[in-house]
C-alpha positions as CSV (number, residue, x, y, z in Angstrom):
1,X,80.2,146.0,14.1
2,X,81.9,148.3,11.5
3,X,81.1,152.0,11.5
4,X,81.4,154.4,8.5
5,X,81.6,157.9,9.9
6,X,81.0,160.9,7.7
7,X,82.4,164.1,9.1
8,X,82.5,167.8,8.3
9,X,86.2,168.4,8.8
10,X,89.6,166.7,9.7
11,X,89.7,167.8,13.3
12,X,86.6,165.7,14.0
13,X,88.4,162.7,12.5
14,X,91.4,163.3,14.8
15,X,89.2,163.6,17.9
16,X,87.1,160.5,17.1
17,X,90.0,158.2,16.3
18,X,91.2,159.0,19.8
19,X,87.8,158.9,21.5
20,X,86.1,156.0,19.9
21,X,88.2,153.3,21.7
22,X,86.8,154.7,24.9
23,X,83.2,154.6,23.6
24,X,82.9,151.3,21.7
25,X,83.4,147.6,22.3
26,X,86.9,146.5,21.5
27,X,85.9,144.4,18.4
28,X,84.3,147.4,16.7
29,X,86.1,148.8,13.6
30,X,85.5,152.2,11.9
31,X,86.6,154.4,9.0
32,X,86.3,158.2,9.2
33,X,85.7,160.3,6.1
34,X,86.3,164.0,6.7
35,X,85.1,166.6,4.3
36,X,86.0,170.1,3.4
37,X,83.3,171.7,5.4
38,X,79.5,171.5,5.6
39,X,78.9,172.3,1.9
40,X,81.2,169.6,0.8
41,X,79.6,167.1,3.1
42,X,76.1,167.9,2.0
43,X,77.0,167.7,-1.7
44,X,78.6,164.3,-1.3
45,X,76.1,162.9,1.2
46,X,73.3,161.7,-1.2
47,X,75.8,159.7,-3.3
48,X,77.4,158.1,-0.3
49,X,74.0,157.2,1.2
50,X,72.9,155.6,-2.0
51,X,76.0,153.4,-1.9
52,X,75.3,152.5,1.7
53,X,71.6,151.7,0.8
54,X,73.0,149.1,-1.6
55,X,75.5,147.7,0.9
56,X,73.4,147.6,4.1
57,X,71.2,144.6,3.1
58,X,74.3,142.5,2.5
59,X,76.5,143.7,5.4
60,X,74.5,143.2,8.6
61,X,77.3,144.6,10.8
62,X,77.6,147.9,8.9
63,X,76.4,151.1,10.6
64,X,76.7,154.7,9.4
65,X,77.2,157.9,11.5
66,X,76.9,161.4,10.2
67,X,78.4,164.0,12.5
68,X,78.6,167.8,11.8
69,X,78.7,171.1,13.7
70,X,75.3,172.6,14.3
71,X,76.6,176.2,14.2
72,X,73.7,178.5,14.9
73,X,70.5,176.5,14.2
74,X,70.6,172.9,15.5
75,X,67.0,172.1,14.7
76,X,67.3,173.2,11.1
77,X,70.6,171.4,10.7
78,X,69.2,168.2,12.2
79,X,66.2,168.4,9.9
80,X,68.4,168.9,6.9
81,X,70.4,165.8,7.7
82,X,67.4,163.7,8.4
83,X,65.8,164.7,5.1
84,X,68.9,163.8,3.0
85,X,68.8,160.3,4.6
86,X,65.0,159.9,4.1
87,X,65.4,160.9,0.4
88,X,67.3,157.7,-0.3
89,X,64.9,155.6,1.7
90,X,66.9,154.9,4.8
91,X,65.9,155.0,8.4
92,X,67.8,156.8,11.2
93,X,67.4,156.4,14.9
94,X,65.3,159.6,14.8
95,X,63.0,158.5,12.0
96,X,62.6,154.8,13.0
97,X,59.4,153.8,14.8
98,X,59.8,152.3,18.3
99,X,61.5,148.9,18.0
100,X,62.0,149.4,14.2
101,X,65.6,148.5,13.2
102,X,67.9,151.4,12.1
103,X,71.5,151.5,11.1
104,X,72.2,155.2,10.7
105,X,72.5,157.9,13.2
106,X,72.8,161.7,12.6
107,X,74.4,163.7,15.3
108,X,75.4,167.3,15.9
109,X,78.3,168.9,17.8
110,X,76.5,171.9,19.3
111,X,77.6,174.5,18.4
112,X,80.9,173.1,17.3
113,X,83.3,170.2,18.1
114,X,85.2,172.6,20.5
115,X,82.1,172.4,22.8
116,X,83.0,168.8,23.4
117,X,86.5,169.9,24.6
118,X,85.0,172.7,26.8
119,X,82.8,170.1,28.3
120,X,85.9,168.6,30.0
121,X,87.9,171.4,31.6
122,X,90.2,168.9,33.3
123,X,91.2,167.5,29.9
124,X,92.0,171.0,28.6
125,X,94.1,171.6,31.7
126,X,95.9,168.3,31.3
127,X,96.7,169.2,27.7
128,X,97.6,172.8,28.5
129,X,98.9,172.9,32.1
130,X,99.1,176.7,32.3
131,X,95.4,176.9,32.0
132,X,93.8,177.5,35.4
133,X,90.2,177.2,36.7
134,X,89.8,181.0,36.7
135,X,90.3,181.0,32.9
136,X,86.9,179.3,32.6
137,X,85.3,182.0,34.8
138,X,81.8,182.9,33.6
139,X,81.4,180.0,31.2
140,X,78.3,177.8,31.5
141,X,78.5,174.3,32.7
142,X,76.9,173.0,29.5
143,X,79.2,174.4,26.7
144,X,76.6,173.7,24.1
145,X,75.0,177.0,25.1
146,X,78.1,179.0,24.0
147,X,77.5,180.5,20.6
148,X,81.2,180.8,19.7
149,X,82.9,177.8,21.1
150,X,86.2,177.8,19.1
151,X,86.7,181.5,19.9
152,X,86.0,180.7,23.5
153,X,88.5,177.9,23.7
154,X,91.0,180.1,21.9
155,X,90.5,182.8,24.5
156,X,90.9,180.3,27.4
157,X,94.2,179.1,25.9
158,X,95.4,182.6,25.3
159,X,94.7,183.5,28.9
160,X,96.8,180.5,29.8
161,X,99.6,182.0,27.8
162,X,99.3,179.6,24.9
163,X,99.6,181.6,21.6
164,X,98.4,179.6,18.6
165,X,98.3,180.6,15.0
166,X,94.8,180.5,13.6
167,X,92.1,178.2,14.8
168,X,94.4,175.3,15.5
169,X,91.4,172.9,15.4
170,X,93.4,169.8,14.5
171,X,96.1,170.7,17.2
172,X,93.4,171.0,19.8
173,X,91.9,167.6,18.8
174,X,95.4,166.0,19.0
175,X,96.2,167.5,22.4
176,X,92.9,167.6,24.3
177,X,91.1,164.5,23.0
178,X,93.5,162.0,24.7
179,X,92.6,163.4,28.1
180,X,88.8,163.5,27.6
181,X,86.8,161.4,30.0
182,X,83.4,160.6,28.4
183,X,81.7,160.1,31.8
184,X,82.5,163.6,33.1
185,X,81.9,165.5,29.9
186,X,79.2,168.2,30.5
187,X,78.4,168.8,26.8
188,X,74.9,167.6,26.2
189,X,75.6,167.0,22.5
190,X,78.6,164.8,23.4
191,X,76.5,162.7,25.7
192,X,73.8,162.5,23.0
193,X,76.4,161.3,20.6
194,X,77.6,158.7,23.2
195,X,74.1,157.5,23.7
196,X,73.6,157.1,20.0
197,X,76.7,154.9,19.7
198,X,75.4,152.7,22.5
199,X,72.1,152.2,20.7
200,X,73.8,151.0,17.5
């Protein structure tokens, strides 16, 4: 199986290139295509999907994944993604009838990719050893319910005396993703992504 993965931003590419070997059979290959934010991804998506629509009948091992941040409205974002795919006549896991074959999945990181990192506090502490359990005080077990996940992760790291310039999203992906354990991750959207991969 070969995966073509369309992403909102470079930090997701960094994280997935580290995570996917833990989630996929060893003979699976993939290419990640990061974009310059949501607007860029949505603008390019119809053209890319039309290309895949031509390729899929001739490449039975090809699968397509679209992953982006939900931000504030996950239902609307999911519906938008599904509609773009439907407009080019392709089926996703969500739109396919039971037992109907599909080769595309649309997934959201809720609210942002950093929720997947906050879903594994042990991984954060392994990457940043000065972070202590008390720095997560008051945070919900499911980080998908946190509205400002990158700000929250930034606060946790600052309390652990890590001072980073800007959002440092790519740095976080490089340092935290190697320590992520998929089985213990408490982010519901991460587990949903994991389940989608398994269904492909």
